[in-house]
Backbone and ligand atoms as CSV (ligand in chain L), in Angstrom:
chain,resi,resn,atom,element,x,y,z
A,1,MET,N,N,-28.171,0.976,-32.987
A,1,MET,CA,C,-26.766,0.582,-33.093
A,1,MET,C,C,-25.792,1.880,-32.715
A,2,GLN,N,N,-26.025,2.932,-33.532
A,2,GLN,CA,C,-25.325,4.141,-33.737
A,2,GLN,C,C,-25.245,4.678,-31.957
A,3,ARG,N,N,-26.443,4.447,-31.427
A,3,ARG,CA,C,-26.663,4.923,-30.162
A,3,ARG,C,C,-25.793,4.214,-29.182
A,4,LEU,N,N,-25.831,2.769,-29.335
A,4,LEU,CA,C,-25.026,1.967,-28.663
A,4,LEU,C,C,-23.388,2.497,-28.479
A,5,TYR,N,N,-23.022,2.736,-29.807
A,5,TYR,CA,C,-21.599,3.070,-29.930
A,5,TYR,C,C,-21.382,4.426,-29.252
A,6,CYS,N,N,-22.338,5.193,-29.329
A,6,CYS,CA,C,-22.196,6.547,-28.732
A,6,CYS,C,C,-22.193,6.298,-27.078
A,7,LEU,N,N,-22.943,5.533,-26.640
A,7,LEU,CA,C,-22.938,5.188,-25.147
A,7,LEU,C,C,-21.621,4.762,-24.773
A,8,LEU,N,N,-21.054,3.713,-25.633
A,8,LEU,CA,C,-19.864,2.997,-25.422
A,8,LEU,C,C,-18.684,4.194,-25.503
A,9,ALA,N,N,-18.807,5.004,-26.327
A,9,ALA,CA,C,-17.805,6.099,-26.397
A,9,ALA,C,C,-17.726,6.873,-25.026
A,10,ILE,N,N,-18.952,7.311,-24.653
A,10,ILE,CA,C,-19.086,8.017,-23.525
A,10,ILE,C,C,-18.469,7.283,-22.193
A,11,VAL,N,N,-18.705,5.960,-22.157
A,11,VAL,CA,C,-18.398,5.156,-21.032
A,11,VAL,C,C,-16.647,5.302,-20.949
A,12,VAL,N,N,-16.204,4.824,-22.359
A,12,VAL,CA,C,-14.863,4.741,-22.440
A,12,VAL,C,C,-14.078,6.184,-22.038
A,13,ALA,N,N,-14.760,7.383,-22.479
A,13,ALA,CA,C,-14.203,8.635,-22.103
A,13,ALA,C,C,-14.207,8.939,-20.569
A,14,LEU,N,N,-15.439,8.326,-20.000
A,14,LEU,CA,C,-15.408,8.457,-18.475
A,14,LEU,C,C,-14.327,7.701,-17.735
A,15,VAL,N,N,-14.095,6.462,-18.194
A,15,VAL,CA,C,-13.161,5.581,-17.545
A,15,VAL,C,C,-11.805,6.305,-17.668
A,16,VAL,N,N,-11.499,6.555,-18.987
A,16,VAL,CA,C,-10.145,7.408,-19.258
A,16,VAL,C,C,-9.929,8.608,-18.331
A,17,SER,N,N,-11.064,9.357,-18.200
A,17,SER,CA,C,-10.843,10.610,-17.484
A,17,SER,C,C,-10.798,10.440,-15.941
A,18,VAL,N,N,-11.504,9.350,-15.439
A,18,VAL,CA,C,-11.278,9.016,-14.045
A,18,VAL,C,C,-9.951,8.446,-13.834
A,19,SER,N,N,-9.392,7.712,-14.759
A,19,SER,CA,C,-8.075,7.189,-14.451
A,19,SER,C,C,-6.945,8.097,-14.465
A,20,SER,N,N,-7.145,9.431,-15.217
A,20,SER,CA,C,-6.116,10.297,-15.251
A,20,SER,C,C,-6.387,11.310,-13.971
A,21,ALA,N,N,-7.395,11.171,-13.341
A,21,ALA,CA,C,-7.833,12.096,-12.320
A,21,ALA,C,C,-6.533,12.001,-11.141
A,22,PRO,N,N,-6.567,13.014,-10.255
A,22,PRO,CA,C,-5.531,13.043,-9.282
A,22,PRO,C,C,-4.901,11.766,-8.720
A,23,LEU,N,N,-5.938,10.960,-8.174
A,23,LEU,CA,C,-5.218,9.655,-7.620
A,23,LEU,C,C,-4.223,9.026,-8.425
A,24,VAL,N,N,-2.958,9.092,-8.117
A,24,VAL,CA,C,-1.930,8.299,-8.643
A,24,VAL,C,C,-1.330,7.262,-7.896
A,25,LYS,N,N,-1.351,6.027,-8.339
A,25,LYS,CA,C,-0.827,4.957,-7.435
A,25,LYS,C,C,0.708,4.704,-7.851
A,26,ARG,N,N,1.572,4.957,-6.755
A,26,ARG,CA,C,2.966,4.998,-6.957
A,26,ARG,C,C,3.626,3.770,-6.137
A,27,GLY,N,N,2.973,3.366,-4.977
A,27,GLY,CA,C,3.562,2.457,-4.254
A,27,GLY,C,C,4.936,2.680,-3.594
A,28,TYR,N,N,5.201,3.947,-3.283
A,28,TYR,CA,C,6.647,4.358,-2.787
A,28,TYR,C,C,6.619,3.900,-1.149
A,29,THR,N,N,7.748,3.436,-0.653
A,29,THR,CA,C,8.129,3.101,0.584
A,29,THR,C,C,8.990,4.288,1.168
A,30,ILE,N,N,8.660,5.004,2.182
A,30,ILE,CA,C,9.481,6.091,2.613
A,30,ILE,C,C,9.523,5.782,4.208
A,31,HIS,N,N,10.595,6.431,4.611
A,31,HIS,CA,C,10.946,6.264,6.255
A,31,HIS,C,C,11.271,7.636,6.796
A,32,LEU,N,N,10.721,7.728,7.925
A,32,LEU,CA,C,11.189,9.010,8.814
A,32,LEU,C,C,11.828,8.382,10.063
A,33,ASN,N,N,13.131,8.476,10.131
A,33,ASN,CA,C,13.658,7.725,11.325
A,33,ASN,C,C,14.410,8.717,12.342
A,34,SER,N,N,14.738,9.863,11.928
A,34,SER,CA,C,15.357,10.894,12.809
A,34,SER,C,C,15.322,12.198,12.069
A,35,ASP,N,N,15.914,13.151,12.810
A,35,ASP,CA,C,16.037,14.590,12.182
A,35,ASP,C,C,17.334,14.464,11.066
A,36,THR,N,N,17.884,13.470,10.969
A,36,THR,CA,C,19.002,13.355,9.914
A,36,THR,C,C,18.688,12.232,9.057
A,37,ALA,N,N,17.610,11.584,9.270
A,37,ALA,CA,C,17.333,10.281,8.332
A,37,ALA,C,C,15.645,10.424,8.002
A,38,PHE,N,N,15.564,11.104,6.963
A,38,PHE,CA,C,14.009,11.202,6.738
A,38,PHE,C,C,13.707,11.660,5.184
A,39,CYS,N,N,12.506,11.561,4.800
A,39,CYS,CA,C,12.301,11.832,3.393
A,39,CYS,C,C,11.035,12.918,3.136
A,40,SER,N,N,10.937,13.420,2.230
A,40,SER,CA,C,9.986,14.291,1.600
A,40,SER,C,C,9.619,14.237,0.264
A,41,PHE,N,N,8.287,14.398,-0.002
A,41,PHE,CA,C,8.079,14.324,-1.537
A,41,PHE,C,C,8.585,15.637,-1.981
A,42,MET,N,N,9.003,15.785,-3.304
A,42,MET,CA,C,9.576,16.964,-3.956
A,42,MET,C,C,9.039,16.957,-5.380
A,43,PRO,N,N,8.843,18.167,-5.850
A,43,PRO,CA,C,8.311,18.299,-7.475
A,43,PRO,C,C,9.418,17.190,-8.134
A,44,PRO,N,N,8.873,16.881,-9.401
A,44,PRO,CA,C,9.577,16.061,-10.222
A,44,PRO,C,C,11.049,16.641,-10.714
A,45,LYS,N,N,10.767,17.941,-10.887
A,45,LYS,CA,C,12.052,18.636,-11.503
A,45,LYS,C,C,12.368,19.957,-10.902
A,46,PRO,N,N,13.668,20.443,-10.751
A,46,PRO,CA,C,14.008,21.660,-10.124
A,46,PRO,C,C,13.209,22.750,-10.814
A,47,GLY,N,N,12.858,23.679,-9.998
A,47,GLY,CA,C,12.033,24.848,-10.540
A,47,GLY,C,C,10.548,24.509,-10.676
A,48,ASP,N,N,10.089,23.379,-10.788
A,48,ASP,CA,C,8.702,23.111,-10.812
A,48,ASP,C,C,7.831,23.776,-9.684
A,49,ASP,N,N,6.595,24.195,-10.145
A,49,ASP,CA,C,5.768,24.779,-9.195
A,49,ASP,C,C,5.121,23.653,-8.190
A,50,VAL,N,N,5.360,23.722,-7.009
A,50,VAL,CA,C,4.864,22.570,-6.027
A,50,VAL,C,C,3.272,22.274,-6.163
A,51,GLY,N,N,2.397,23.381,-6.184
A,51,GLY,CA,C,1.074,22.964,-6.164
A,51,GLY,C,C,0.652,22.533,-7.433
A,52,GLY,N,N,1.424,22.900,-8.577
A,52,GLY,CA,C,1.061,22.374,-9.935
A,52,GLY,C,C,1.562,21.088,-10.175
A,53,THR,N,N,2.282,20.348,-9.433
A,53,THR,CA,C,2.899,19.136,-9.663
A,53,THR,C,C,2.685,18.226,-8.480
A,54,GLU,N,N,1.673,18.501,-7.654
A,54,GLU,CA,C,1.428,17.581,-6.376
A,54,GLU,C,C,1.185,16.160,-6.746
A,55,ASN,N,N,0.446,15.831,-7.860
A,55,ASN,CA,C,0.508,14.511,-8.021
A,55,ASN,C,C,1.476,13.702,-8.875
A,56,GLN,N,N,2.463,14.462,-9.060
A,56,GLN,CA,C,3.665,13.794,-9.685
A,56,GLN,C,C,4.932,13.910,-8.742
A,57,GLY,N,N,4.752,14.157,-7.426
A,57,GLY,CA,C,5.633,14.252,-6.529
A,57,GLY,C,C,6.585,13.089,-6.300
A,58,ILE,N,N,7.791,12.958,-6.176
A,58,ILE,CA,C,8.578,12.085,-5.964
A,58,ILE,C,C,9.390,12.025,-4.517
A,59,PRO,N,N,9.397,10.956,-3.815
A,59,PRO,CA,C,10.152,11.170,-2.565
A,59,PRO,C,C,11.604,11.386,-2.605
A,60,MET,N,N,12.154,12.291,-1.826
A,60,MET,CA,C,13.686,12.416,-1.668
A,60,MET,C,C,14.013,12.345,-0.327
A,61,CYS,N,N,15.240,11.915,0.145
A,61,CYS,CA,C,15.642,11.597,1.352
A,61,CYS,C,C,16.870,12.055,1.691
A,62,SER,N,N,17.180,12.016,3.105
A,62,SER,CA,C,18.705,12.256,3.413
A,62,SER,C,C,19.666,11.289,2.995
A,63,SER,N,N,19.258,9.996,2.699
A,63,SER,CA,C,20.238,8.975,2.043
A,63,SER,C,C,19.238,8.126,1.168
A,64,ALA,N,N,19.939,7.629,0.223
A,64,ALA,CA,C,19.139,6.851,-0.882
A,64,ALA,C,C,18.271,5.555,-0.282
A,65,SER,N,N,18.914,4.993,0.821
A,65,SER,CA,C,18.358,3.869,1.267
A,65,SER,C,C,16.973,4.026,2.007
A,66,LEU,N,N,16.673,5.323,2.265
A,66,LEU,CA,C,15.339,5.701,2.976
A,66,LEU,C,C,14.017,5.531,2.201
A,67,SER,N,N,14.215,5.366,0.850
A,67,SER,CA,C,12.919,5.296,0.132
A,67,SER,C,C,13.162,4.540,-1.182
A,68,SER,N,N,12.083,4.024,-1.510
A,68,SER,CA,C,12.101,3.020,-2.756
A,68,SER,C,C,12.473,4.026,-3.954
A,69,SER,N,N,12.342,5.216,-3.924
A,69,SER,CA,C,12.901,6.072,-5.136
A,69,SER,C,C,14.452,6.163,-5.171
A,70,GLY,N,N,15.142,5.905,-4.265
A,70,GLY,CA,C,16.468,5.951,-4.051
A,70,GLY,C,C,17.075,7.405,-4.267
A,71,LYS,N,N,16.259,8.382,-4.286
A,71,LYS,CA,C,16.536,9.722,-4.392
A,71,LYS,C,C,16.988,10.505,-3.215
A,72,VAL,N,N,17.951,11.369,-3.351
A,72,VAL,CA,C,18.568,12.243,-2.150
A,72,VAL,C,C,18.062,13.723,-2.301
A,73,PHE,N,N,17.871,14.366,-1.180
A,73,PHE,CA,C,17.784,15.831,-1.408
A,73,PHE,C,C,18.899,16.463,-1.972
A,74,PRO,N,N,18.638,17.562,-2.813
A,74,PRO,CA,C,19.842,18.353,-3.330
A,74,PRO,C,C,20.605,18.827,-1.835
A,75,THR,N,N,22.088,18.887,-2.160
A,75,THR,CA,C,22.873,19.403,-1.000
A,75,THR,C,C,22.370,20.853,-0.778
A,76,GLY,N,N,22.276,20.907,0.821
A,76,GLY,CA,C,21.980,22.349,1.336
A,76,GLY,C,C,20.352,22.567,1.386
A,77,PHE,N,N,19.631,21.620,0.716
A,77,PHE,CA,C,18.157,22.043,0.573
A,77,PHE,C,C,17.528,22.187,1.953
A,78,ILE,N,N,17.811,20.959,2.643
A,78,ILE,CA,C,17.206,20.908,4.349
A,78,ILE,C,C,18.170,21.721,4.996
A,79,VAL,N,N,17.567,22.779,5.627
A,79,VAL,CA,C,18.432,23.695,6.438
A,79,VAL,C,C,18.256,23.081,7.989
A,80,THR,N,N,17.154,23.126,8.500
A,80,THR,CA,C,16.740,22.509,9.970
A,80,THR,C,C,15.738,21.501,9.761
A,81,ALA,N,N,15.759,20.495,10.760
A,81,ALA,CA,C,14.685,19.415,10.910
A,81,ALA,C,C,14.454,19.095,12.315
A,82,HIS,N,N,13.157,18.925,12.620
A,82,HIS,CA,C,12.826,18.688,13.901
A,82,HIS,C,C,12.024,17.244,13.953
A,83,TYR,N,N,12.440,16.287,14.605
A,83,TYR,CA,C,11.673,15.088,14.518
A,83,TYR,C,C,10.970,14.607,15.657
A,84,VAL,N,N,9.654,14.491,15.514
A,84,VAL,CA,C,8.771,13.878,16.626
A,84,VAL,C,C,8.222,12.609,16.300
A,85,LYS,N,N,8.107,11.640,17.205
A,85,LYS,CA,C,7.560,10.485,17.011
A,85,LYS,C,C,6.504,10.100,18.354
A,86,THR,N,N,5.315,9.690,18.038
A,86,THR,CA,C,4.291,9.392,19.168
A,86,THR,C,C,4.082,7.861,18.857
A,87,SER,N,N,2.996,7.517,19.743
A,87,SER,CA,C,2.757,5.960,19.355
A,87,SER,C,C,1.779,5.815,18.181
A,88,THR,N,N,1.247,6.901,17.647
A,88,THR,CA,C,0.438,6.907,16.378
A,88,THR,C,C,0.852,7.620,15.208
A,89,TYR,N,N,1.892,8.533,15.212
A,89,TYR,CA,C,2.299,9.262,14.249
A,89,TYR,C,C,3.804,9.559,14.271
A,90,VAL,N,N,4.451,10.066,13.145
A,90,VAL,CA,C,5.808,10.366,13.033
A,90,VAL,C,C,5.960,11.613,12.316
A,91,GLN,N,N,6.742,12.631,12.586
A,91,GLN,CA,C,6.748,13.788,11.752
A,91,GLN,C,C,8.024,14.434,11.804
A,92,VAL,N,N,8.319,15.248,10.668
A,92,VAL,CA,C,9.612,16.066,10.596
A,92,VAL,C,C,9.060,17.478,9.978
A,93,THR,N,N,9.403,18.500,10.732
A,93,THR,CA,C,9.219,19.905,10.312
A,93,THR,C,C,10.584,20.636,10.353
A,94,GLY,N,N,10.416,21.816,9.716
A,94,GLY,CA,C,11.635,22.472,9.605
A,94,GLY,C,C,11.721,23.492,8.501
A,95,ARG,N,N,12.963,24.004,8.141
A,95,ARG,CA,C,13.292,24.944,7.160
A,95,ARG,C,C,14.040,24.398,5.957
A,96,MET,N,N,13.800,24.999,4.898
A,96,MET,CA,C,14.624,24.433,3.674
A,96,MET,C,C,15.125,25.663,3.017
A,97,ASN,N,N,15.966,25.340,1.882
A,97,ASN,CA,C,16.482,26.555,1.196
A,97,ASN,C,C,15.977,26.281,-0.377
A,98,ARG,N,N,14.995,26.966,-0.554
A,98,ARG,CA,C,14.276,26.757,-1.937
A,98,ARG,C,C,15.294,26.880,-3.211
A,99,SER,N,N,16.219,27.718,-3.008
A,99,SER,CA,C,17.031,27.915,-4.139
A,99,SER,C,C,17.974,26.734,-4.553
A,100,LYS,N,N,18.088,25.774,-3.602
A,100,LYS,CA,C,18.832,24.653,-3.817
A,100,LYS,C,C,18.013,23.558,-4.747
A,101,TYR,N,N,16.851,23.969,-5.039
A,101,TYR,CA,C,16.024,23.059,-5.957
A,101,TYR,C,C,15.333,24.164,-6.856
A,102,SER,N,N,15.930,25.297,-7.091
A,102,SER,CA,C,15.299,26.471,-7.962
A,102,SER,C,C,13.754,26.623,-7.879
A,103,LEU,N,N,13.276,26.296,-6.447
A,103,LEU,CA,C,11.959,26.604,-6.157
A,103,LEU,C,C,11.701,28.182,-6.169
A,104,LYS,N,N,10.607,28.712,-6.410
A,104,LYS,CA,C,10.292,30.146,-6.601
A,104,LYS,C,C,9.871,30.843,-5.328
A,105,ALA,N,N,10.477,31.935,-5.129
A,105,ALA,CA,C,9.963,32.534,-3.851
A,105,ALA,C,C,8.524,33.123,-3.865
A,106,THR,N,N,7.969,33.095,-5.172
A,106,THR,CA,C,6.513,33.449,-5.290
A,106,THR,C,C,5.652,32.182,-5.121
A,107,ASP,N,N,6.331,30.975,-5.052
A,107,ASP,CA,C,5.357,29.746,-4.976
A,107,ASP,C,C,4.974,29.532,-3.702
A,108,GLY,N,N,3.698,29.697,-3.445
A,108,GLY,CA,C,3.014,29.495,-2.107
A,108,GLY,C,C,2.991,27.925,-1.716
A,109,GLY,N,N,3.295,26.966,-2.548
A,109,GLY,CA,C,3.471,25.741,-1.995
A,109,GLY,C,C,2.340,24.766,-2.395
A,110,GLY,N,N,2.393,23.553,-1.880
A,110,GLY,CA,C,1.373,22.496,-2.126
A,110,GLY,C,C,1.366,21.490,-1.242
A,111,GLN,N,N,0.508,20.435,-1.381
A,111,GLN,CA,C,0.508,19.556,-0.382
A,111,GLN,C,C,0.528,18.109,-1.263
A,112,TYR,N,N,1.391,17.134,-0.745
A,112,TYR,CA,C,1.197,15.702,-1.172
A,112,TYR,C,C,0.680,14.996,0.078
A,113,ASP,N,N,-0.228,13.982,-0.271
A,113,ASP,CA,C,-0.901,13.182,0.701
A,113,ASP,C,C,-1.490,12.009,0.059
A,114,HIS,N,N,-1.916,11.102,1.024
A,114,HIS,CA,C,-2.385,9.865,0.515
A,114,HIS,C,C,-3.687,9.701,-0.319
A,115,LYS,N,N,-4.109,11.033,-0.408
A,115,LYS,CA,C,-5.406,11.086,-1.426
A,115,LYS,C,C,-4.860,11.442,-2.746
A,116,ASP,N,N,-3.770,12.219,-3.032
A,116,ASP,CA,C,-3.106,12.408,-4.332
A,116,ASP,C,C,-2.361,11.282,-4.888
A,117,ILE,N,N,-1.455,10.732,-3.942
A,117,ILE,CA,C,-0.488,9.746,-4.233
A,117,ILE,C,C,-1.004,8.463,-3.434
A,118,SER,N,N,-1.430,7.561,-4.087
A,118,SER,CA,C,-1.944,6.403,-3.087
A,118,SER,C,C,-0.953,5.383,-3.087
A,119,GLY,N,N,-0.975,4.511,-2.290
A,119,GLY,CA,C,-0.050,3.338,-2.113
A,119,GLY,C,C,1.275,3.628,-1.313
A,120,VAL,N,N,1.405,4.832,-0.787
A,120,VAL,CA,C,2.570,5.159,-0.117
A,120,VAL,C,C,2.585,4.503,1.214
A,121,THR,N,N,3.666,3.890,1.544
A,121,THR,CA,C,3.945,3.392,2.889
A,121,THR,C,C,4.959,4.119,3.569
A,122,CYS,N,N,4.699,4.576,4.732
A,122,CYS,CA,C,5.548,5.576,5.378
A,122,CYS,C,C,5.776,5.068,6.943
A,123,ASN,N,N,6.799,4.518,7.399
A,123,ASN,CA,C,7.070,3.775,8.518
A,123,ASN,C,C,5.895,2.756,8.816
A,124,GLY,N,N,5.513,2.097,7.708
A,124,GLY,CA,C,4.384,1.245,7.941
A,124,GLY,C,C,2.956,1.734,7.937
A,125,TYR,N,N,3.014,2.980,7.992
A,125,TYR,CA,C,1.608,3.676,7.919
A,125,TYR,C,C,1.167,3.971,6.398
A,126,LYS,N,N,-0.134,4.096,6.249
A,126,LYS,CA,C,-0.559,4.234,5.052
A,126,LYS,C,C,-1.187,5.789,4.949
A,127,TYR,N,N,-1.175,6.404,5.831
A,127,TYR,CA,C,-1.671,7.924,5.918
A,127,TYR,C,C,-0.519,8.927,5.951
A,128,PHE,N,N,-0.404,9.847,5.156
A,128,PHE,CA,C,0.622,10.830,5.107
A,128,PHE,C,C,0.110,12.303,4.684
A,129,VAL,N,N,0.590,13.235,5.212
A,129,VAL,CA,C,0.495,14.510,4.788
A,129,VAL,C,C,1.936,15.421,4.666
A,130,ASN,N,N,2.071,16.090,3.542
A,130,ASN,CA,C,3.560,16.483,3.507
A,130,ASN,C,C,3.313,17.874,2.585
A,131,MET,N,N,3.865,18.877,3.194
A,131,MET,CA,C,3.852,20.045,2.396
A,131,MET,C,C,5.175,20.769,2.267
A,132,LEU,N,N,5.383,21.579,1.183
A,132,LEU,CA,C,6.623,22.349,0.819
A,132,LEU,C,C,6.006,23.789,0.556
A,133,GLU,N,N,6.429,24.761,1.234
A,133,GLU,CA,C,6.077,26.056,1.189
A,133,GLU,C,C,7.318,26.909,0.758
A,134,PRO,N,N,7.579,26.928,-0.641
A,134,PRO,CA,C,8.847,27.719,-1.016
A,134,PRO,C,C,8.958,29.257,-0.578
A,135,ASP,N,N,7.567,29.895,-0.605
A,135,ASP,CA,C,7.616,31.258,-0.175
A,135,ASP,C,C,7.962,31.436,1.338
A,136,ALA,N,N,7.752,30.539,2.037
A,136,ALA,CA,C,8.260,30.579,3.599
A,136,ALA,C,C,9.399,29.894,3.888
A,137,ASP,N,N,9.917,29.068,2.727
A,137,ASP,CA,C,11.291,28.242,2.965
A,137,ASP,C,C,10.771,27.194,4.119
A,138,ARG,N,N,9.664,26.708,4.133
A,138,ARG,CA,C,9.157,25.865,5.247
A,138,ARG,C,C,8.723,24.390,4.505
A,139,TYR,N,N,8.836,23.372,5.391
A,139,TYR,CA,C,8.276,22.116,4.955
A,139,TYR,C,C,7.886,21.320,5.980
A,140,CYS,N,N,7.127,20.271,5.896
A,140,CYS,CA,C,6.584,19.378,6.893
A,140,CYS,C,C,6.067,18.157,6.343
A,141,ILE,N,N,6.169,17.048,7.107
A,141,ILE,CA,C,5.632,15.776,6.841
A,141,ILE,C,C,5.367,14.942,8.043
A,142,ARG,N,N,4.018,14.388,7.972
A,142,ARG,CA,C,3.596,13.548,8.995
A,142,ARG,C,C,3.068,12.314,8.507
A,143,CYS,N,N,3.364,11.272,9.079
A,143,CYS,CA,C,2.934,9.799,8.620
A,143,CYS,C,C,2.181,9.277,9.793
A,144,CYS,N,N,1.042,8.768,9.560
A,144,CYS,CA,C,-0.144,8.498,10.600
A,144,CYS,C,C,-0.686,7.004,10.421
A,145,GLN,N,N,-0.966,6.571,11.652
A,145,GLN,CA,C,-1.656,5.263,11.803
A,145,GLN,C,C,-3.058,5.411,11.447
A,146,SER,N,N,-3.668,6.549,11.632
A,146,SER,CA,C,-5.043,6.917,11.497
A,146,SER,C,C,-5.187,8.236,10.627
A,147,SER,N,N,-6.097,8.188,9.772
A,147,SER,CA,C,-6.324,9.389,8.885
A,147,SER,C,C,-6.660,10.643,9.839
A,148,THR,N,N,-7.100,10.347,11.015
A,148,THR,CA,C,-7.525,11.683,11.840
A,148,THR,C,C,-6.311,12.493,12.270
A,149,ASP,N,N,-5.111,11.905,12.456
A,149,ASP,CA,C,-3.964,12.609,12.718
A,149,ASP,C,C,-3.162,13.138,11.402
A,150,CYS,N,N,-3.612,12.820,10.402
A,150,CYS,CA,C,-3.075,13.262,9.263
A,150,CYS,C,C,-4.164,13.965,8.474
A,151,ASN,N,N,-4.310,15.275,8.738
A,151,ASN,CA,C,-5.502,16.061,8.227
A,151,ASN,C,C,-5.097,16.567,6.709
A,152,THR,N,N,-5.746,15.884,5.850
A,152,THR,CA,C,-5.415,16.546,4.353
A,152,THR,C,C,-6.261,17.720,3.920
A,153,GLY,N,N,-7.132,18.113,4.796
A,153,GLY,CA,C,-8.216,19.071,4.365
A,153,GLY,C,C,-8.034,20.448,4.533
A,154,LYS,N,N,-6.862,20.683,4.911
A,154,LYS,CA,C,-6.559,22.158,5.239
A,154,LYS,C,C,-5.187,22.742,4.659
A,155,SER,N,N,-4.803,22.379,3.598
A,155,SER,CA,C,-3.541,22.561,3.084
A,155,SER,C,C,-3.272,24.088,2.891
A,156,THR,N,N,-4.416,24.743,2.623
A,156,THR,CA,C,-4.170,26.460,2.469
A,156,THR,C,C,-3.809,27.029,3.933
A,157,TYR,N,N,-3.874,26.312,4.979
A,157,TYR,CA,C,-3.551,27.039,6.280
A,157,TYR,C,C,-2.003,26.900,6.522
A,158,GLY,N,N,-1.344,26.015,5.692
A,158,GLY,CA,C,0.046,26.063,5.779
A,158,GLY,C,C,0.670,25.094,6.888
A,159,CYS,N,N,1.884,24.559,6.733
A,159,CYS,CA,C,2.559,23.763,7.668
A,159,CYS,C,C,2.157,23.822,9.229
A,160,PRO,N,N,2.357,25.090,9.782
A,160,PRO,CA,C,2.078,25.053,11.208
A,160,PRO,C,C,0.745,24.689,11.650
A,161,ARG,N,N,-0.301,24.808,10.827
A,161,ARG,CA,C,-1.618,24.268,11.251
A,161,ARG,C,C,-1.890,22.863,10.832
A,162,VAL,N,N,-1.312,22.441,9.736
A,162,VAL,CA,C,-1.462,21.044,9.371
A,162,VAL,C,C,-0.634,20.108,10.211
A,163,VAL,N,N,0.606,20.469,10.376
A,163,VAL,CA,C,1.501,19.796,11.153
A,163,VAL,C,C,2.241,20.666,12.244
A,164,PRO,N,N,1.450,20.767,13.405
A,164,PRO,CA,C,2.076,21.693,14.364
A,164,PRO,C,C,3.367,21.053,14.751
A,165,GLY,N,N,4.413,21.841,15.028
A,165,GLY,CA,C,5.735,21.449,15.284
A,165,GLY,C,C,6.729,22.664,15.366
A,166,ASN,N,N,8.009,22.162,15.435
A,166,ASN,CA,C,9.006,23.168,15.481
A,166,ASN,C,C,9.607,23.671,14.080
A,167,TYR,N,N,9.414,24.870,13.958
A,167,TYR,CA,C,9.697,25.464,12.463
A,167,TYR,C,C,10.929,26.446,12.593
A,168,SER,N,N,11.690,26.317,13.528
A,168,SER,CA,C,12.896,27.253,13.719
A,168,SER,C,C,14.122,26.624,13.065
L,1,LIG,C1,C,20.351,29.394,0.404
L,1,LIG,O1,O,21.237,28.995,-0.418
L,1,LIG,C2,C,21.967,30.126,-1.181
L,1,LIG,C3,C,22.660,29.923,-2.401
L,1,LIG,O2,O,22.214,28.764,-2.994
L,1,LIG,C4,C,22.668,30.908,-0.048
L,1,LIG,O3,O,22.976,32.201,-0.650
L,1,LIG,C5,C,21.739,31.328,1.158
L,1,LIG,O4,O,22.334,31.867,2.146
L,1,LIG,C6,C,21.109,30.048,1.567
L,1,LIG,N1,N,19.931,30.343,2.617
L,1,LIG,C7,C,19.905,29.693,3.724
L,1,LIG,C8,C,18.884,30.026,4.685
L,1,LIG,O5,O,20.771,28.800,4.018
């Protein structure tokens, strides 16, 4: 009997630890419509380390109606934006001003994607990859019909490799 309780306790502990692992189901809906109407995930609070809060990211957009979070970018945060749409993916790349959200110059950044935050729908697609790199004042987001266009496996290479595009 003792042994059975012990086994039960282990099973419960396992279930608890698995459910608190990175995969966070949020069910956000976001839209990338143009270089002046789009969204990006952001750390939950100003000054948060991007990489350290990856699975707590919340979408912010150029206007409240573009995502189910209803949140907008801090004024002046987005400096440039370049929109590209193909038949299988849509993306926005550009420059940001980290100081408008108190992000740190020493923060090498982090990646939000469909593996960390599940249940996100972006332009009707279920795959996305999204990075903020405060040290370089660079951001990128791509939403894809197929997982092959949204490569989540090379975040350390930075935006230009993960989402090739215009970063001027
Ligand atoms: C970023 O914002 C700061 C003030 O918050 C400003 O001094 C600086 O010029 C801005 N940088 C860019 C690239 O817009």
